N, C-alpha and C positions, 0 to 999 in steps of 0.2 A: 366684670360688669362695666369696664371702661371702654371708650371708643376704640382704643388700640386693640383690645382683645376681640372686639366685634369685627374689626377689619381683618385680623389674622385668621379668624374663623372663616370669613368669606373667602379669603385666599385659599385656605385649605379645601373648602368645598369646590372652588373652581379647579384646583389642581386635580382633585379626585374625579371631577366631572370630565376633565380633559383626558385623563387616563382611561376612563370607562368608554368614552366616545372613540378613542383611538383603537381600543380593543375590538369594539363592535364593528368599526370600519374595516379593520384587518380581517375579521371573520367574514364580513360581507364580501370582501374582495376575493377571499379564498373560495367562497361558495359560488362565485361567478365563473370559475375556471372550467366549465363544462359547456359543450355546445347545446343549443336549443334543439329540441326534437325536429326531425325533418323527414321528408320522403321525396321520391323522384330525384334523388341525388346520384352521384357516382362514387364508387368506392374501389380503390386499388390497393394492392399489397406490394410494398417495396421495402427491401432491406430490413425485413423483420418487423415492419410497422404497417398499420392500416392508415390509409389516407382517405379522407372524405372531403369532397368538394361540392359546394352549391346545394341545391335542393329547395324545397318549399316547406314552410312550417309557420307556426305562430310566432309573432315578433316579441312576445313576452309571455310570462306565466300569470299575469294578473287577470282580473275579471274582464277588463276592456282590452281585448286582444284581436288581432286580425292576421290573416294569412299574408305572408311576405316571402319574397325570394331572397336567398342567401348567396353571398359571393366569397365567403371565407373558406379556408382549408384548415381542417383539424387532423391531427395525427394521434393515434391511440396505440398504446403498448399493452398487451394482454397480461404480461407478468406483473407489471406495476399497477394495472387497472387505472392508467393515467391518461387524461386528455391534455393535449397541448396545442395551442393555436399556432399555425405556420405563418410567419411574417413574409410579406412580399417585398422584394428588393427592387431597386431601380425605380424609374419614373412611372412606369405604367402600373395601373391598378388591376390589370388583368382583364379577363373577359366580362367581368361584371356579374350581377346577380342573375341566376337562371335555374331552371329545373327541366327535367326531361331530356337532358343532354347525355352523352356517352363518353366514356374515358377508356383508354387502353394504355397499359404500361409497356414500354419497349425494353427497359432494363431497370436496375435498382435505383436509378436516380432521375428518370425521365418518363413522363406520360403525356399523351395527347388527348385533347378534348374537342368534340365537334357538336355544333347545333344546340338545340334546346329552345325553350321559351325564355327569352332574355329580356331584361329590363334596361332601358337606356337611361341616360343622364336626366332626361325630361320626365322620368317616371313611367313612361309608356312601355307596354310589353308587346313583344312580337317575336316570331320565329327567327332563328339565326342560322346562317350558313357559314359561320366562321370556324376556322381550325386554329387551335392554340396549342402551344407546347409549354410544359412546365418543367423546369430543371431544378432539382434540389441542390442547394449550396451547402446545407447542413441538414441535420435531422428536423429542424424546426424553422427553416428559412429557404426561400427559393425565388425564382424569377420567372415571370410569364413572358412569352414571346408569341406574337401573332405570326402564323406561318403564311407566307405569301405563296400564291399558286400561279401556275403557268397560265397567262391570260389567253393563250392561243388554243387551249384545250377546254373541252366541256367540263363542267363541274356539277356536283349535286346541289340541288336547291335547298332552301331552308326547310327544316323539319325538326320534330321532337320525337321522343320515345323510340329511338333507333338503337341499333347495335353497332359497336365498333370493336374490331378484333385485330390484334397484331399477330401476323402469321409468319414472322421471320423474313429474312432477306430484305430488310428495310421496306416492308410492305404492310399497309393497313387495309382492312376490308370494312366497308360500310354497307350495312344491310337494313332495308326497311325504313320505318319511321312513318310519321303521320303529319299531315297538314290539315288542321281542323279535324273533320271526320273522314278524311280521304287517306287511306293507306298508300304509301309510296310503292309503286310497282317497279322499283329499280334497285340495283346494287352497284357499288363502286369499289375500285381499287386505287389506292394512293401510294405513290412512290416517295419515300422519304429522301431519296437522293436528288431527283430532278423536280420534286414538288409538282407533280402532274397527276390529274385524275383520269381514270379510264373506266367506262361503264362495263359491268360484267353481267352475265345472264342471271337474272333474278326477277321474279314477278312476271306479269303479263307483258310488260314492256321489254323485259330482258329476253323473252322468248325469241324475239325477232333477231337477236344478236347471234343466235346459233345457226350454223349452216344446215340447210335442208330441214329447217324446222317446219313442222306441219302448221297449217293455219289454225288459229284458235277457234274452237267451235263456238257458235253463238250461245250467249248466256240465256238460261231459262228463267222463268219466274222464280224469284228467290224464295227460299224456305229454309228452315233451320238446318244447318249442316250436321250430319251424323259424325261420330268420332272417326278420326283418321280418314276423312273423306274430302278434305279441301286440297286445293292446289294441284289439280290434275292437268298436265300438259300446259302449265303456265296460266291456267284460267282459274277464276274464282267460281267454279261451277258448284251450285248448291242444289240442283234439282235431284231428288232421290233416284229417279229412273236412270238419269245419266250417270250418277255415282255408282249405281248397282252394276251397270254395264262396264264401267271402267275401273271398278274397285280392285280387280286382280291384275291390272295392267302395270305391275311394278317394273316390268322390263321395257316399258315403252321408251323409245329414244327421246332424249332431251326433256324428260320430265323434270320440272323445276317447281319450287314452292311458290305459292302466291305471295304477293306483297302484303305486308302486315306491319303492325307496330306493337310496342310493349312486349317484344319477344326477348329471348335470350340466345346469344350466339357465343360459343366458347371454342378456343383453340385446342386441338387434340393432335397427338402425334400422328404423322402420316405413315401409312403402311409401306409405301413404295418410294418414299423420298425423304432425304434428310435436309433438303433445302427449305421446304415450306411445311407449315402445319396445316392439317385439315381443320375444318370448322364444323361443329355440331350445333344445329339449330333446333330449338324447341318452342312450341306454343306461340302465343301472341293473340292478337285480335284483328278482325276485319269488320267493316261496316256492311250490314245487310238491311234489307227492307222487309218488314213483316206487315201483314194486314192489320189495319186499325181495328181495335176491339169494338168500337162503337159504329164505325162506318167501314164496311168491307171494301168500298170503292177507294178508300184512302189507305196509305201505307205509312208506317212509322219507321224511322231510321234507328237502328240499334247496333250495339257492338255484339259480335259473336266470338266467344273464346275458342281457341283452337287447341288441338292435342297431337298434332303430327310432329314427327321427328325426322330430320334430314341430316345427311352428311355431304359436305362440299369438299371435293378433292381440289384443293387450291392449285396444286402444281399442274392441273390440266387446263386452267383458265386460258393461258396464252395459246395453248394448242388448239382449243376450240375457236378462239377469236381470230387466229390467223389461218384457220382452215386445215391445219395439220391433222386434227382429229375431227371425225365426222360421226354420223349416226352408226355407221358400220363398226366403228371402234367400240362403241358401247355395247353393240349387239354381240360382238365376238367375245368381249371380256367385260364383265360387270364392273371390274375395278377401273375400267377406262371411262366410266360414266363421270360426268361433271357433278351432277347432283344425284344422290341415291337416297331414296325414301326408305326408312326402316319399317319393316313389318314387325310390329311388336305384339306382345301378349301380356296378360296380367296374372299375377298370383292373387287369387281371391282370398282376402284376409279381412274377416269381420271381427277380429279380436278387439279392436277399439271401436265398439259400436257407438259410443257417446260422441265420437268425432264426426259421425254422419248426420248432417242436419236433416230433420224430418219436418215437413211443412205442417201436417196435421195427422191425426190418427187415421182418418179415413183414407188419406192418400197413402199412408204407410201400409195399411192393410191391403189396399188395391194395387200396390206396387207402382203408384204414380208419383212417389216421392223421388228423392235423389237416388240416382243409380251410382253404385260404387265406381263404375268405370268413368262416368262423367266427373265425379268428384275427384278422382285421382289424377285425371289427365287434363281435361279441358280447362285451361287457365291462361290468363295474361297478367301483366304487371307483377309477375312473380320474380323470384331470385333463384339462381342456380350456380353450381360449381361442378367441375369435373375433378374427381379424386380417384386415383387408381384406374380401374376399368369401369367406373360407374358414373352416371350423371345424377346429381342430387338436386331436387327441386323443392323449394319451400314456399308455402303460402301463395297468394295471388288472388285474382278475381275470376269467378265463374259466372257465365251469363246463361240464364234459363230463358230461352226465347219463348217458350210456351207460356210461362208465367210473367213474361216481361219484367224480369227481376235480375239483379246482379247480387251475387253472394260472395262473401269473403271466406277464403279457406285458410286453414292453419296447418294442414298435415305436411309431413315430410315424406316424399316418395323418391324412390331410386330406380333408375333404369340400368340394368346390367348390360353392358355393351357386348359381352361374350355371347349371351343367348337372347338378347333383346326382350327381356322380361321386366315388367314393372312390379315393384313391391312396396309395401308401406313400412315406414320406419317410425321411430318414437317421435311423438309430437312434443313440442316444447313451448316456443313463444306463442303468444295469443294471436288471434286472427289479425292479419295485416296484409297490406299490399304496398308497392312502391318502396320496399326495403332493399337493402344491399347485402351481398354475401361474397366473401372471398375465401380462398383456400389457403390455409397455413400448412403447406406441404411438409415442411421440416418437422413440425410438431404433431402431425396427424390429426388436424382439427380444421373446422371451418368457423368463420366469425361472421355473425349477423348483427346488423345495426339498423335502427330506426324503422321507418315505415309509418303507415297510417291505417286506422281502423275505425269506422264510424265517425265520431266527432273528435277523436283523439289522435294526436301525432306523437309517436314514440321517440324516446331518446335512449332506450335501453340497449345493452350489448349482451349477446348470447354466444356461447361457444358450444359447438357439437363435436364430441370426440368420436372418431370413426371406430376406434378399437372397442370402446365400451358401448357405443350406440346410445349415449346419454347427452342430454342438454344440460347446461349450467348457465344461470344468469349471473353476470359479473356485477359486483357491487362497486360501481364507479361514481357514487354520489348522484344517483338518479334524481334525488329530490333537492339537489344543490341549489337550483334556481328558487325553489320554494323556501329553502333555508335563507338564501340571500334576500328574498323579499321580506321574510320575517325579521331578519336582522336589521334591514334598512328601516322597517317600520319602527322597530324598537329604538333605533338610532335617532330618528326624527322625533318620535314621541318622547324619548328620554331627554332630549335637548330642551324641548318646550317645558316639560314638567319641572326639570331641575332649575331652569332659569326662573320660572314662576315661584318656586319654593325659595330660591335664594333671595329674590326681591321681597317676598312676604316675610321671610325670616329677618331680613335687615330692618324692615319697617317695625315689626313687632318688637324686635330686640331693643331698638332705640326708644320706643315709647312705653315699654312695659316697666313694671316695678323691678327693682333689683332684689334678687333673692340671695340673702347672705346666710350661710350655714355657720353656726357658731355653737360649740359645746353640744353637738349632736341634735340641736333643735333649730328650726328655721325662724328667723325674725325678719319681718318686713320693715325696711327702712325707707321712709318717705324722703324724697329729695326736698330739702328746704328751698323756699323761694329765693331767687337771686336778689342781691342787694343792689339798689340803684347806684349807678355811678361807679360800679366795680366791674372788673373783668374777671373771667374765670369762675370756677366754682369753689375757690378757697382752698386753704391748706388743711392738713389733718391736725387733730388735737396734739399729736406728738410734735409737729413742727411749731405750733404756737407755744407750747410749753418750753421749747428749746430757745425761745427768744430771750435776750438779756433783760433782767429786771433790776431797776435801780430805785431804792427807797427815796421818798421825797425829802426826808430828814437829812439824808446825805447830800441831796442837792442843795438844801439850805445851808449846810455847813461848808459848802464850797469845794466839795470833792472833785468838781470839774475844773478847778483851777481859776475860777472867776469869783470876784467878790460880788456879793449880792447887794445891788444898790437899792435904795429906798424908792419904791415906785408905788404910787397909789393904785389900789386894787381896781378902781374903776377906769383909770387911765391906761392900765396895761391890758393888752388883749388876753382874754382867758383862753387857756389851752382847751381844745375841744377834742373829745374822743367819742366817735359815733354820735355826734350832736348832743352830748351830755355836758352841761356847764360844770366847770371845776369849782368845788366848794372853796370859800374864802377863809375857812378856819380849820385848824387842826386842834384836836383836844389838847389843851395844855400848852399850846404853842403861841397863842396870841395872834395879833394881826400881822399880815405879811406886808412889810413896808417896802421891800425891794425884791425883784426877781431877776436873776441874770438873763440876758437876752439869749445867750447860747442855750441855757437850760430850757427856756420857753420854747425855743425852736426845736430842741431835742424832743420835748414832750409832744409837740405837734407832729413832728416827723414820726415819732413812735406810734402816735395815734393813727396817722394815715397808713403807716406800714401794717399795723395790726388789722386795719380795715381791709386792706388789699389781700391780706392773708386769709380773710374769710371769717373774722369774728362777727357773727351775726347778731348776738344779743347786745343790749345796751350796757355800757360801762359807766361808772361814776368814779372819779378820782377825788378823793377827799384830801384837801391840803389845809 
């Protein structure tokens, strides 16, 4: 009940509060060690790890959140299900926040990055034409370097949603991309040795690079392109009659794919060369004009998803560009073609009927709903890997021009390169687009991360095992950001509550009555009022009892070593104890004629001392 005990209790409360806050802060820090969800990023696989750079996603997990661009690199290991952020070394901060860029790994410690929608230091966003190289210095640290280019040579302009592929021999290939709603009609080859760009045949602009190339036919009034019907002779022909007349011209010389964006392009082993890798291109989207529903004289601009598959024989590029190979080369031997369009077929598999979206019952009955072929193939903003002799494609966007709608797909389809047939595989992750996919060749699996669907941006990681044909979601603390937010709320709220309680406890403790437990029962002891002119709250009864007591008779007899002089009672100052006058008579003793000075002073000193020690009641000394 003393002030000392109150202070010690407050100290113990503060110590426990500090321990609790430290634990909450540590847990909150642990919960923040995972990246925020993102889409339109790039993902590469190097040295047994997944590396993710950039992308677009929500800047927090709270209620007030907004889409933002990211500039960090995260690495992930499947075995430990662990994310770690990669630190940037040296002075440069790297290419900065961006999305829609493309990356390509050249070995287990280096990858290149081009383009995208980038954000500058002033916060403004715009398309980029920069090429950057990232070198790993350790598993979780590396250095960015901007790659300078030969100023005397042409170079690709700024774009996003492109494809970048490393094909060996210190060579990168850049295909497609978009600027606003305009797909780029060009392709480029970059030499890592002399840092020079060179345009290659791709898209309508690339058709003019080929020797003896036929003039592109005039484009007809646009209409929805059927499956496998785009990019004939380097044009974006979409007229049904033109397509019907040219559909079977698979052996036409210099047939090249139309320019597009949001495509996938992957390196594949070349048949006739060990120097370069071939490139397998699939899907994407182009911009088309469709009649307005309300005003037939007006047109609307829409994206149209594609389903065509092409093979680029990279080792023939130089031969066609310098004239060593011509149209006759492709006519004599199909393997001498620069671009070869694959004629594919499908395995009709309705086993997973629930995965086929149906617009309504009437359309389903009249077969006006989704066609299996369109759902399987036509898509953009998807993800794909090459594993073994098959191309695996997951998710993406499908555009229904008739309904003026864009749908998100979730299925996994595979193209067997041996017989050019598509088939459906097991579905796993939910509907999404803008996600990433890499092949873990050594462990026979592919790893999927992120993406967006509707109003949600994903941060989950999925693994598909090729041998078993099954998906598995990895538990990598997908709700760690929510845990971190909850812990921080508890941290801030706990601080405020504990401080208020501590202050209130101190005030109540000092002003409340003291509760004393004695002999098993409680007795309320009121604090007596303080004595004026005294300091402190007095001594205990035991301390007062321990004071020396001297009888007055012994004082009269001179036990103090002084003779008692005769002093008139009225002339001698009366000793006062707590303002009580000393009586002038003692029974049977007669009048006091003399009092020793030292004895009188001793009595007064004793009286003052007893008052300081807290004798509250009035005393009378009879002499």
